[in-house]
C-alpha positions as CSV (number, residue, x, y, z in Angstrom):
1,M,5.5,-14.4,-4.2
2,V,3.9,-14.0,-7.6
3,W,2.3,-10.8,-8.6
4,M,-1.5,-11.2,-9.1
5,D,-2.8,-9.3,-12.2
6,E,-6.3,-10.2,-11.5
7,W,-6.0,-9.4,-7.8
8,S,-9.5,-8.4,-7.1
9,T,-10.9,-11.9,-7.6
10,K,-8.6,-12.9,-4.7
11,A,-9.3,-9.9,-2.3
12,A,-10.3,-10.5,1.2
13,C,-13.0,-7.8,0.7
14,R,-14.7,-9.4,-2.3
15,R,-17.6,-10.8,-0.3
16,S,-17.9,-8.1,2.1
17,D,-20.1,-5.2,1.7
18,P,-18.3,-2.7,-0.6
19,D,-19.6,0.3,1.4
20,A,-17.7,-0.9,4.5
21,L,-14.5,0.3,2.7
22,F,-15.9,3.7,1.8
23,V,-16.4,5.2,5.2
24,Q,-15.1,8.3,7.1
25,G,-13.3,8.9,10.3
26,A,-12.7,6.2,12.9
27,A,-14.5,3.9,10.8
28,Q,-11.7,3.7,8.3
29,N,-9.4,2.1,10.9
30,R,-12.0,-0.7,11.4
31,A,-12.3,-0.8,7.7
32,K,-8.7,-1.4,7.3
33,T,-8.8,-4.6,9.5
34,I,-10.4,-6.4,6.4
35,C,-7.1,-5.9,4.6
36,V,-4.8,-7.1,7.3
37,G,-4.6,-10.8,6.2
38,C,-5.5,-10.3,2.6
39,S,-3.2,-12.1,0.0
40,V,-3.4,-9.4,-2.5
41,R,-3.1,-6.3,-0.3
42,T,0.0,-5.0,-2.1
43,E,-1.5,-5.5,-5.5
44,C,-4.6,-3.5,-4.2
45,L,-2.6,-0.7,-2.9
46,A,-0.4,-0.4,-6.0
47,D,-3.4,-0.2,-8.1
48,A,-5.1,2.5,-6.1
49,L,-1.8,4.6,-6.0
50,D,-1.1,4.1,-9.7
51,N,-4.6,5.2,-10.6
52,N,-4.9,8.1,-8.1
53,I,-8.0,6.5,-6.4
54,E,-9.1,9.2,-4.0
55,F,-11.9,7.5,-1.9
56,G,-12.1,4.4,0.2
57,V,-9.6,2.0,2.0
58,W,-7.4,0.3,-0.5
59,G,-4.5,-2.1,0.3
60,G,-4.9,-1.3,4.0
61,M,-4.3,2.4,3.5
62,T,-7.0,5.3,4.1
63,E,-7.4,8.1,1.6
64,R,-5.2,10.4,3.9
65,E,-2.4,7.7,4.2
66,R,-2.3,7.3,0.3
67,R,-2.2,11.1,-0.3
68,A,0.6,11.5,2.3
69,L,2.6,8.5,0.6
70,L,2.0,10.1,-2.8
71,R,3.2,13.5,-1.6
72,R,6.3,11.8,0.0
73,R,7.2,9.8,-3.1
74,P,6.2,12.1,-6.0
75,H,9.0,10.8,-8.3
76,V,7.4,7.2,-8.4
77,D,6.2,6.4,-11.6
78,S,4.8,3.0,-11.2
79,W,3.9,1.8,-7.8
80,R,3.2,-1.7,-9.0
81,C,6.9,-1.9,-10.1
82,L,8.3,-0.5,-6.9
83,L,6.1,-2.7,-4.7
84,E,6.7,-5.8,-6.8
85,A,10.4,-5.3,-6.7
86,A,10.3,-4.8,-2.9
87,R,8.2,-7.8,-2.5
88,T,10.9,-10.0,-4.4
89,R,13.7,-8.2,-2.5
90,Y,12.1,-8.9,0.9
91,A,10.5,-12.3,0.4
92,T,13.0,-14.0,2.7
93,L,12.8,-11.5,5.4
94,S,10.4,-11.6,8.4
95,V,7.5,-9.0,8.1
96,A,9.1,-7.0,11.0
97,D,12.5,-6.8,9.2
98,A,11.0,-6.0,5.7
99,E,8.9,-3.1,7.4
100,A,12.2,-1.9,9.2
101,V,14.2,-1.9,6.0
102,A,11.4,-0.3,3.9
103,E,11.1,2.6,6.5
104,V,14.6,3.3,6.4
105,E,14.6,3.4,2.6
106,L,11.5,5.5,2.5
107,H,13.2,8.1,4.8
108,S,16.5,7.8,3.0
109,A,14.6,8.7,-0.3
110,S,12.7,11.7,1.2
111,P,13.8,15.2,-0.4
112,A,14.9,16.5,3.1
113,S,17.4,13.5,3.4
114,R,18.8,14.1,-0.2
115,A,19.3,17.8,0.6
116,V,21.5,17.0,3.5
117,S,23.6,14.5,1.9
């Protein structure tokens, strides 16, 4: 898969009401469904993380989910580089396999796991 620099022109949400992605509470989970089949979901998420966008659903993640991810991985200098490399590495895996590997890597890179090793 090729990384899309002009991702917003390909986003699944480009024709929907922008306010639908800037909601609170349970409505955020409904808003995330817009992102499920989006071909540029990863680019959108990387942009939001790299630019510390605080509000709205971006790349299928809520504000709270993005904040938690940033707290878990404070050493990441470029989410674009990280996610682009992961996409390339896992391109041949099924979605379920890629998610399982990513979850293992995420937990193995946590401060708690480094302190134990």
